[in-house]
C-alpha positions in Angstrom: 0.0 0.0 0.0 1.3 3.4 -0.9 1.8 6.1 1.7 -1.3 8.3 1.8 -3.6 5.6 0.4 -6.9 5.3 2.1 -7.2 2.4 4.5 -11.0 2.5 4.8 -14.1 3.8 3.2 -15.4 7.2 4.2 -17.2 7.2 7.6 -20.1 9.6 8.2 -20.2 11.0 11.7 -23.1 13.2 12.8 -24.5 15.0 15.9 -22.7 14.8 19.2 -20.3 12.1 17.8 -19.2 14.6 15.2 -18.8 17.2 17.9 -16.5 14.8 19.9 -14.5 13.9 16.8 -14.0 17.6 15.9 -13.0 18.4 19.5 -10.4 15.6 19.3 -9.1 16.9 16.0 -8.9 20.5 17.4 -7.2 19.4 20.6 -4.3 17.8 18.6 -1.6 15.9 20.4 -2.6 17.3 23.8 -6.1 15.8 23.7 -9.0 17.0 25.7 -10.9 16.2 28.9 -14.4 16.9 29.9 -12.9 19.1 32.7 -11.8 21.6 29.9 -14.7 21.0 27.6 -17.7 20.0 29.7 -20.3 18.0 28.0 -22.7 15.3 29.1 -21.8 11.7 28.1 -18.3 12.5 26.7 -17.2 8.9 27.5 -20.1 7.6 25.5 -19.2 9.6 22.4 -15.6 8.4 22.7 -16.9 4.8 22.9 -19.0 5.4 19.8 -16.1 6.8 17.8 -14.0 3.8 18.8 -16.8 1.5 17.5 -16.5 3.3 14.1 -12.8 2.3 14.1 -11.1 5.5 15.3 -8.0 4.9 17.6 -8.4 7.1 20.7 -6.1 7.0 23.6 -7.4 7.5 27.2 -5.0 8.8 29.9 -6.2 9.3 33.5 -5.1 12.5 35.2 -5.5 13.5 38.9 -7.3 16.7 39.8 -7.7 18.5 43.1 -10.4 20.9 44.2 -13.4 20.4 46.4 -14.0 16.9 44.9 -10.5 15.5 44.1 -10.1 12.4 42.0 -9.2 11.6 38.4 -10.6 12.4 35.0 -9.9 11.1 31.5 -8.0 12.9 28.8 -8.8 11.6 25.2 -6.4 11.9 22.3 -7.1 10.9 18.7 -4.4 8.6 17.4 -5.9 7.9 14.0 -4.8 9.8 11.0 -7.8 11.1 9.1 -9.0 13.5 6.4 -12.3 15.3 6.9 -14.5 15.4 3.8 -17.0 18.2 4.3 -20.1 18.7 2.2 -20.2 15.2 0.9 -23.6 13.6 0.4 -24.7 10.2 -0.9 
């Protein structure tokens, strides 16, 4: 396979799944957490994106404050090209 050749067919991602994917793309190598970008069900959207075949890393980070604990930081590991305005 030549470098730059597609390895899969286009995948259509819509709604909150598309929001989560765009957030991952925008976050780049640093990734994002729901601490920085609060949204309900972030982990569910990440799970759905993984079911589409996207490679997404999860790192757990400690946080302090009134309710100390850990939170997840998600980072997109898949290389992808966004095809906007495509329709079937």
